[in-house]
N, C-alpha and C positions, 0 to 999 in steps of 0.2 A: 336227655343226654346224660350219661354217667360222668362222674368226675374224671375217670381215666380217658374217656373219649373227648371230654372237653379239653383236657390238657394236651391230648394229641392234636386236636384241631388248632389250638393256639400255637403249638410248636411248629406245625407244618405251615401255618399261615405266616409266622415270623420268618421261616426259611424262604418261602416263595417270595415274599415282599423284599427280603434282603437280597436275593438273587437278582430280582428285577431292578433293584436300585444299583447293584454292582454293574449289571449290563448297561443300564440306561446312562448312568453317570460316566462309566468308562468309555462307551462308544459314541454317545451323543454329546456329552459335555466336554470330555477330554479328547474326543475324536481318535480314540485308540483303535487299532485293529482288534478283531475279536479274540485273538490268542490269549492275551493276559487276563482279561475279564473272565473268559471261560475257564482258564486254569485256576483262577482264584475261586470261582464258583464251584468248581469240581472239588477243590480242597475242602471248602466249607461243608459241602454236602457229604463228603466222606466222613468228616468229623461228626456231623449230625447223625449219620448212620451208626457210627461206633458208640456215640452217647446213648443211642436208643436200643442198645443191646445186640447189635450185629458185630460179629468178630471182624478183624481186619481182613481175614481170608474171605469172608462172605462179601464184604464191601468190594474187594478186588474182583471177585467173581461177578458181582452185579455190574461193575464197570465194564468188564470184558464182554458180558452178555450184550450190553448196549452197543459196543463196538462191532460185534459180529453182525448185527443187523445192518451195519453200514458197509459190509464187504461188497455187496452187490452194487450200490451206487459208486463206491470208490473205484471198482474195476470198470464200471461204465464210464466214469469221467476220464480215466486213463485212455480208454478206447476213443472217446470223443476228442481228446487232445491229439491223438494220432490221426484221426480222420480229417480234422481241420487242417493239420499240416499237409497231409497228402493231397487233399482237395485244393489247397492253395497252390501246391507245386504242380499238380496234374492239370490245372487250368479250370477246374469246375467253378470255384468261387470267382475267379477272374472273369469267366464267361458271363456269370450272373451279374457281376458288377458292371461290365461293359454294356450288357443289354439294358440294365436298369438306367444307366446314365444316358442312353440313347432314347429311351421310351418314356421315362418317368417325368412328371411335372412336379417341381418343388413344392408348390402350394397345396397339392393334393397328396403328397407322398406319405405324410404321417397316417391318415386314415387308410391309405392303400397298404401300408406296411402292416397295420393291424389286421386288415381283412385277409391279406395274403398269408400271414402267420396262422390265422384262424383256420383257413381252408387247408393248408398243408398239415397243421396239427391234427385236424379232424381226420384227414386221409391216412396219416401214419400212426396216430394214436400215441405220440410221444412228444411232450413239450420240450424235453431236453434235446432230443435230436433235431427238432424244428429250430430251436434257438441256436444250436451249434452249427447248423448248415445254412439254411435260408436266412436265419437271423443275422449271422455274421455278414452275409452279403448285403442285407438291407441296412445294417448299421453303416457299412462303407458307403453306400449310395447316399443315404440320408445325411451323413456327416459332410460329404462333398457338397450337398445342396445347402449347407449352413444351418441345418436343423440341430438344436441342442441335443447332445448325446443322452441326457437323462430322459427327455421326451421320446426319443427314438427307442431307447431301451424299454420304456414303459409301454409303448405301442406294440413292440414285438413280443414282449413277455405277456401282455394282456391277450393278444391273439393266440399265442401258444397255449396259455392256460385254458382258453375257451375250447381249443381243439382237443386238449388232453381231457377236459371235463366232459365233452360231448361225444367223444368217439367210443364206439363199442370195442375198439382195439386197445383202449387205454387200460393200463393196470390199475390205476387209482379208481377209475369208474367201476371196474369189475370188483375191486375190493370193497368199495362202499356198498354196492348192491349185495355182496355176499355177507357182510357184517350185519346188515339190516334184515336180511332174509327176503329181499325183493327180487323180482325178475328183472334181468338186465335191461331189456328194451322198454319195459314199463317204467323203470327207474330213469332212463334217459328221457323218455317222453314227459314224465312228471317234472324233471329238472327244468324244462323249458319255461315253466312259470316264473322262475327267477333268472334263468340264464339268458333268455331273450331280452328282458328289460335291462339286465346288466350289459349285454352286448350293445343294445341301442344307446345307453348312456355313454358307453365307451366310444362308440362311433361318433356321436355328437361331440364329445369332448375332444377327440383327436382331430376331428375336422376343424373345430374352432382353433385349437392350438396350432394346427398346420397352417391355417390362413394367417395367423398372427406372427408366427415365429419361424420364418425362413428368410435368410439373408442372401442366399446364393453364394456359391464358391467363386473365388477370384478366377479369372481366365487362366492365369499362370498355374494355379494349383490344379485346376481341372485338366489342363493340358499335360501337366506332369504326371497325374494319375493315369490318364488315358494312354500315355506313352508306355506304361508298364503293364497294360492290360491287353492281352492278345486272345480274342475269343477262339476257343477250340470246341466246336459244336459237338464233336464226338464224345467229349467228356461228360456231356449231359446224360449219357447212358448210365453213368454211375449213380446219378440221382434216380433214374428209372429203376435201377437195381434196388435202391433203398425202398421205393414204393412197393416193388414186387415182394420183397421179404416181409414188409409190414403187412401187406394184404394176405400173405400166406400165414399170418399170425405166428411168425417166428418170434420168440422173445427178444427183448432189446439187446442183450449181450451177444447172442449168436448173430443177430441182424448186423450189429456193428462189426463183429469179427469178419463176417462175410464181406462186408463193404470195405473194411481195411485191407483184407487179403486181395480183393479185386483191384483196389487203388494201388496197392504195392506192386502187383503184377504189371499194371500199366506203367508205373514209375520206373520199373527196372528195364523197360524196353529201351530207355535212353540214358540210364544212370547206373552207377555201380552199387553194390550191396553196402559199401561203406557210406556212400552218400545217403542211401535209404535209412541206414541206422542213425545218421546225424539228424535227418529231417524228423524221424519219428521221435527222437529224444528231445531235440532242441527247437523244433518247429521250423516254419518257413521264414527266411530272412530275405528281404528285397535288396537289390543293389542300389536303389535310389538313395540319394542323400537328403531328399525332401522330408522334413519331419512329419508332415501330414500323411504322405504316402507310407512312411514307415509305421505310423500308428495304425493305419488301415490294413496293411498287408503283413506285417510281422506278427504272425499268430500261430497258435497250435503247438503241438509237442507234448509228450507226457510230463516233462518237467514244469510246463506252464500250469499244470493242474495241481501241483504239490501244495500250494497255499490253500486251495480249496479242500484238498484231502486232509490237511492238518486241522482245519476248522471242523470238518465233519467228524473226525476222530474224537476231538475234545467235546463237541456238542453231544455226540451219541454216547460217549462215556458218561457224561452228566445225565443224559436221558435214561441210560440203563439203570443208574442208581435210583432216580426218581420213580421209574416204572416198577422195578423189582421191590422197592420198599413201599409201593402204593401211596406215595406222598400226594400225588394229584387226586387220587381216588379218595383218600381220607379228607382232603381239603374240600372236595365237592360233595361228599356224602351227606353232611348235615343240610346243605342247601337243596339237594335233590329231594329230600324228604318233605320240604316245605312247598314243593311245586303242586299247584292245584288246577291250573288251566293249561290248555294246549299251547297258547302263546308263550307262557312261561317255560314250558318244556322245550320248545323250539329255540327260544332265545338262550335258555340255559345251555343247550347243546352247542349252539354257536359259540358262546363265550368259553365253554370248556375246550372246544376245538382250537380256538384262538390262543387260549392260555397254554394248551398242550404244545402248540407249535412254538411258542416263545420259550417254553421251558425245556422241551425235549429236542426240538430242532429237526424232526423227521416227520414227513407228512403221512406216511403209512401208520406210524404209531399215533399221530394226532387224529387219525381217522378211526383206528381200532379202539383206543381207550374211551373216547366219548361214546362210541357206539355201544360198547359193553356197559358203560355206566348208565346210559339213558334209555336203552332198549326196553327194560321193564316199565319205565314211566310212560313211554309212548304207548305201550300196549295197554297200560292201566287207563290212560286217558282216551283211548279209542282212536288213536292215530294209526294210519296204515304204514306198513314197512317202507313204502316209497317216500313217505314224509320224512322218516329218519334218514334214509340213504341220501336224499336230496340235501338235508341239513348238514350231514357229514361232509358232503362235497363242497357245500357253500362256506365251510370254515376250515375243516381239516386239510382239504386238498389245495385250496387257493391261497390261504394266508401264509403258507410256508415261504412263498416268494417274497414276502415283505420282511422276513426275519434275517438280519445280517449274518447270524451264525447258523441259520437253517441250511439244510442240504440244498434246497432249490434256490434260496436267496444267494448263498455263497457261490453256487455254480453260475448263476446268471451274472453276478458281479465279475467273476473271473473271465467268463467267455465273452461278454460284451464290453468289458473294460469300464464299467460304471458302478460305483459303490451302491449298495442297497439303499443307504440313507439318501442318495441323490435321486434314484429312479422310483422309489416307493410311492411318492405322491402322484406320479404319472402312470403307475400301473393301475389304471382306473378299474379294470375288470376285477382285480383281486380284492379291492375293498368295496366295490359296488355289489358283488355277489352276496356277502353277508347282510348288507343293508337291504337288498331286495328280499332276502329270505326273512328278515325281521318284519318287513312290511306285509309280506304274505301271511306270516303268523298272526299279526295283529288284525288284519282284515279278513283272514281265513279264505282269501282268494287263492285257489290252487292248492290249498292245504288238504291233502288226501285223507279221507276218513276210512277207518276199518269197517268193512261191510258186516263183519261178525258182531 
């Protein structure tokens, strides 16, 4: 390594360690919201770029380039805020809540929530839509049964991640296969070597937690909630429309726009345009004075998503500078050159994906960057493209849900009302996937080889 490259490696290492300390101390030790630590980290990274020869104009352009990547999820989150509010008002979520309270058993509800989220997520290919619709209803039912909210959130998110990872309709699944150069269904088939064990571990974990941690709601609270729930079975056609648009492979934003439009048309049959505007902006507000009912039913609206949007803008601005200046690439390059075995390549890719998630905060970039960095090494060591695409999914896709300032993590926290630091330990599937991938790499069980 030349002297110049050595100095570059040292400088980017100091920056990365410094940023992780700022985030860790600020959010874990001082329990701050991500806004201030992210802003401080962004300022330091901008100064780092200027000291390394970039003009202030270049640094600004790098920042804006990162934010542009987030325009799609930002718009998606605003639509999700709208559809949650409309589905609460149109009776969709109320019908699901009422049905769940009649049919579900508290001691088996946690594993059931995991499986239901997994099935719905696989069917529609979107973890965010699953969490924002079925997930909100499952949170309401489980909370009424006395199950701790972090456990509920962990089960719902784990199931949604499984569905997003396993569905051929998923954008992240298609992205990982495309980056690695593998065929989509071969990629999904090969993922089962790590996805099925992670699913099994999650199911066992949630079954045990469910049997140990349900207290049951008080009769008074249960009656208060049920008095505000009126099942409207026709409203389930709106869920059917969601499935139809997903199976027609309509992208996420048009899918949600179609469903928001249909929900708004239904809403206007018995309400004014001014009321519609109020619900879309501010969300649904129950008339109940019961705090538990208010916590469960007062949801949705575009304004409810603004905290998440601010986190995403700051995180992606930081990620834009780190990506455009190749800071993560320069940090990993000397380490990649030392890799000699297939297990080291897989574990290195997993760690790169995890680091990219915590530094950049966006799961697509956390899939693309490790894929570009490690693809030549996988080829050199005789690993098949599906081995790389599976490894990218097992880190880049799933770990973003564990990052408080990540797009997925902040979305889940806002939508389900549970901080990432509270539900992360219970999102079993998210951390079991990279562990299963490491075991596969070390044992070579399911590790696809290149036939050439």
